[in-house]
C-alpha positions in Angstrom: -14.0 11.3 2.2 -12.1 8.8 4.5 -12.5 5.1 4.5 -14.3 5.2 7.8 -17.1 7.5 6.5 -20.3 5.8 5.2 -21.4 6.4 1.7 -25.0 7.7 1.6 -26.8 5.1 -0.5 -29.4 6.7 -2.8 -33.0 5.8 -2.4 -33.2 3.3 -5.2 -33.5 -0.5 -4.8 -30.8 -2.9 -6.0 -32.2 -4.7 -9.0 -31.2 -5.7 -12.5 -27.5 -5.3 -13.1 -26.5 -3.3 -10.0 -26.3 -6.1 -7.5 -24.3 -8.4 -9.8 -21.8 -5.6 -10.5 -21.4 -4.9 -6.8 -20.7 -8.6 -6.3 -18.2 -8.6 -9.1 -16.5 -5.5 -7.6 -16.3 -7.3 -4.2 -14.6 -10.3 -5.8 -12.3 -8.1 -7.8 -11.2 -6.3 -4.6 -10.5 -9.7 -3.0 -8.4 -10.7 -6.1 -6.5 -7.4 -5.9 -5.7 -7.9 -2.3 -4.8 -11.6 -2.6 -2.9 -11.6 -5.9 -2.5 -7.9 -6.9 -4.6 -8.7 -10.1 -6.4 -5.7 -11.5 -9.9 -6.0 -13.0 -11.8 -3.8 -15.5 -15.6 -3.9 -15.8 -16.9 -2.4 -19.1 -20.0 -0.6 -18.0 -20.9 0.5 -21.5 -21.4 -3.1 -22.6 -24.0 -3.8 -19.9 -27.8 -3.4 -20.4 -28.7 -1.1 -17.6 -32.3 -0.4 -16.8 -33.7 3.1 -16.2 -31.7 4.8 -13.4 -29.4 1.9 -12.7 -26.2 3.4 -14.0 -26.9 6.6 -12.1 -27.7 4.6 -9.0 -24.5 2.6 -9.3 -22.4 5.8 -9.7 -24.1 7.4 -6.7 -23.8 4.3 -4.5 -20.1 4.0 -5.2 -19.7 7.6 -4.2 -16.6 9.8 -4.7 -13.2 9.4 -3.0 -10.3 11.6 -2.5 -8.6 11.4 -5.9 -9.6 12.5 -9.4 -7.8 13.2 -12.7 -8.7 14.6 -16.1 -6.9 13.8 -19.3 -7.3 15.7 -22.6 -6.3 13.6 -25.5 -8.6 13.1 -28.5 -11.4 13.9 -26.1 -11.6 14.0 -22.3 -11.1 11.2 -19.9 -12.1 11.5 -16.3 -10.7 9.2 -13.7 -11.9 9.3 -10.1 -11.6 7.1 -7.1 -14.9 6.0 -5.7 -15.6 6.2 -1.9 -14.1 2.7 -1.8 -10.3 2.7 -2.2 -9.1 0.6 -5.1 -12.4 1.0 -7.0 -12.1 3.7 -9.8 -14.7 5.1 -12.1 -13.4 6.0 -15.6 -15.3 7.8 -18.3 -13.9 8.6 -21.8 -15.5 11.1 -24.1 -14.7 11.9 -27.7 -14.0 15.4 -29.2 -17.8 15.9 -29.5 -18.2 15.2 -25.7 -20.0 11.9 -26.4 -19.3 9.0 -23.9 -17.2 6.4 -25.8 -16.2 4.3 -22.8 -17.3 3.9 -19.2 -15.4 1.5 -16.8 -14.9 0.4 -13.3 -11.3 -0.4 -12.6 -10.4 -2.3 -9.5 -6.7 -1.6 -9.1 -4.3 0.3 -6.9 -3.7 2.9 -9.7 -5.6 3.0 -13.0 -3.4 2.0 -16.0 -4.2 5.2 -17.9 -2.5 7.2 -15.2 0.8 5.2 -15.4 3.5 6.8 -17.5 4.6 4.5 -20.4 8.3 3.8 -20.9 8.4 5.5 -24.3 7.0 8.7 -22.8 9.5 8.6 -19.9 12.4 8.1 -22.3 11.2 11.0 -24.5 10.7 13.2 -21.4 14.1 12.4 -20.1 15.7 13.4 -23.4 13.8 16.7 -23.4 14.8 17.4 -19.8 18.5 16.6 -20.6 18.4 18.9 -23.7 16.7 21.7 -21.9 19.3 21.8 -19.1 22.4 20.7 -21.1 
């Protein structure tokens, strides 16, 4: 989906927590553009009414990028239809949701390689081709 395409908004009215979350996302996108500050919204900690979480997910849509990580459970990271707004969901080994977040950032932190991993990878690469 390109930035020019409209997201089909599901037939469900904004109420409860949905509108405030959308407002928070809008402010977070502004901060990202102005100061490069990332924002994380913990969706699991919010009291959603019936159907609100599903509505929010459908309203934000799906973008062009997605990733899946397998470490002590599965983490799914996907760009929404709005660049810079990412939907993250973490599940444990029993496939139970243990975390659900919106990250407003250029690249989600979980996808960034850590220095210790890069150092270890470099050492393995050097050993393999020495």
